[in-house]
C-alpha positions in Angstrom: -17.3 9.8 -23.9 -15.8 6.9 -23.3 -12.3 8.0 -23.6 -13.0 10.1 -21.3 -13.7 7.3 -18.5 -10.8 5.5 -19.5 -8.5 8.4 -19.2 -9.9 9.2 -15.6 -9.7 5.2 -14.7 -5.5 5.6 -15.8 -5.2 9.1 -14.3 -6.5 7.6 -10.9 -4.9 4.2 -11.3 -1.5 6.1 -11.6 -2.1 8.3 -8.7 -2.6 4.8 -6.9 0.4 3.4 -8.2 2.1 6.4 -7.1 0.9 6.2 -3.7 2.0 2.4 -3.5 5.5 3.2 -4.2 5.4 6.2 -1.9 4.4 3.8 0.5 7.0 1.4 0.7 9.3 4.3 0.8 7.7 5.3 4.2 8.0 2.5 5.2 11.9 2.2 4.5 11.9 5.3 6.2 9.9 3.9 9.3 7.6 6.8 9.0 4.6 5.7 10.7 2.6 9.2 10.6 2.5 9.3 7.1 1.3 5.4 7.0 -1.0 5.7 9.8 -3.8 7.4 7.3 -3.4 4.5 4.5 -3.8 1.8 6.6 -7.8 1.3 7.1 -8.4 0.4 10.8 -9.6 -3.2 10.1 -7.0 -4.2 8.2 -5.2 -7.3 8.0 -1.2 -7.9 7.2 0.1 -11.1 6.6 3.7 -12.2 7.0 5.1 -15.6 6.8 5.4 -15.5 10.2 1.8 -14.6 11.5 -0.8 -12.0 10.4 -1.4 -8.4 12.2 -3.3 -5.7 13.0 -2.8 -2.4 11.8 -1.6 -0.9 14.9 0.9 -4.4 15.3 1.8 -3.9 12.0 2.9 -0.1 12.3 4.6 -1.3 16.0 6.6 -3.8 14.0 7.6 -1.3 11.3 8.4 1.7 14.1 10.8 -1.1 16.1 12.5 -2.5 12.9 11.0 -6.2 14.0 10.8 -6.3 10.1 12.5 -3.9 8.4 11.8 -2.9 4.7 14.7 -1.9 3.3 14.4 -1.7 -0.6 11.3 -2.8 -2.2 11.7 -4.1 -5.1 8.9 -3.5 -7.1 8.7 -5.7 -10.5 5.3 -5.5 -11.1 1.9 -3.5 -10.1 -1.3 -3.7 -10.8 -4.8 -2.0 -9.6 -7.9 -3.4 -9.6 -11.4 -1.5 -8.8 -14.0 -3.9 -6.9 -17.4 -2.8 -5.7 -16.1 0.6 -4.0 -13.0 -1.0 -2.9 -9.5 -0.9 -3.7 -6.9 -3.6 -4.4 -3.4 -3.0 -4.9 -1.3 -5.7 -5.7 2.4 -5.4 -5.8 4.9 -8.0 -6.9 
């Protein structure tokens, strides 16, 4: 029974990792319509030059103020904490 639970978690983790990688492609393409549903309305985006809310971040991506040209992903970690998901990309 435990193996079945681990398999399900593993599949869920892989789906999240896949979506995270796709998100970086949408950011490169400035595809705001695909990104909108991924970001929670209360999400915060922290960059070296400041912190922005969802709408501000989407506008920054759309206008190219910050242009994600090519994400070079070296490592991905998925953690589930009390019904919340954290997905970190390095």
